[in-house]
C-alpha positions in Angstrom: -17.4 0.2 -71.7 -19.9 -0.2 -68.3 -17.8 -1.7 -65.3 -19.7 -4.4 -63.2 -19.9 -4.3 -60.2 -18.4 -7.1 -58.3 -20.9 -9.7 -56.4 -20.0 -9.7 -52.2 -21.4 -13.1 -50.9 -22.7 -14.0 -48.2 -19.6 -15.9 -47.4 -17.1 -13.2 -47.8 -19.6 -10.8 -45.4 -19.4 -13.1 -42.8 -15.7 -14.0 -43.0 -15.1 -10.2 -42.7 -17.2 -9.6 -39.9 -15.4 -12.8 -38.2 -12.4 -11.2 -38.6 -13.3 -7.8 -37.1 -14.5 -9.7 -34.2 -11.2 -11.7 -33.8 -9.3 -8.4 -34.0 -11.8 -7.1 -31.6 -11.2 -10.0 -29.3 -7.3 -9.6 -29.1 -7.8 -6.1 -28.3 -9.8 -7.1 -25.5 -7.9 -10.0 -24.0 -4.9 -7.8 -24.3 -6.8 -5.0 -22.0 -7.6 -7.9 -20.1 -4.1 -9.0 -19.9 -3.1 -5.4 -18.8 -5.7 -4.9 -16.0 -4.5 -8.5 -14.6 -1.1 -7.5 -14.4 -2.4 -4.0 -12.7 -4.1 -6.1 -10.2 -1.1 -8.0 -9.2 0.9 -5.0 -8.9 -1.7 -3.5 -7.1 -2.0 -6.4 -4.6 1.5 -6.3 -4.3 1.9 -2.8 -3.7 -0.8 -3.5 -1.0 0.7 -6.1 0.9 4.1 -4.4 1.0 2.3 -1.3 2.6 -0.1 -3.8 5.4 3.3 -5.3 6.1 5.1 -1.7 6.7 2.0 -0.3 8.5 2.1 -3.7 11.0 6.1 -3.1 11.5 5.1 0.5 12.2 2.4 0.2 14.5 4.5 -2.3 16.2 7.7 0.0 16.5 5.3 2.6 17.8 3.9 0.3 20.6 7.6 -0.7 21.7 8.4 3.3 21.4 4.9 3.8 23.7 6.5 1.1 26.4 9.8 2.6 26.4 8.3 6.3 27.0 6.0 5.3 29.8 9.1 3.8 31.3 10.9 6.7 30.8 8.4 8.6 32.2 8.2 6.6 35.4 11.6 6.7 36.0 11.6 10.4 35.7 8.8 10.6 38.9 11.0 8.4 40.8 14.4 10.9 39.9 11.9 14.0 41.0 11.2 12.2 44.1 14.8 11.3 45.1 15.7 14.8 44.0 12.8 16.3 46.4 14.3 13.9 49.1 18.1 14.6 48.7 16.5 18.3 48.6 15.6 18.2 51.8 18.4 16.1 53.3 20.6 19.1 52.1 18.3 21.2 53.9 19.1 19.7 57.4 22.7 19.3 56.8 22.9 22.6 55.6 24.7 22.4 51.9 21.7 24.3 50.5 
């Protein structure tokens, strides 16, 4: 017996192609959603980092100002110590 080959119709071929393309589209859409999620997460991290950088910059500026104040006091103390030293020599303490 000779087996007859089944004839595939154009509609069946188009249906198979459409099914394949549909599957590919679904996979691409899933990848797009994953990239969208990653983009959102990256943006959140960027905002957090920018906020932390801004806070750190302000804190550094405040510390810098405090250091300038301390250095100013250190100069005044050095001048006063020099004067005290001169006074001590005049009155014979040193």
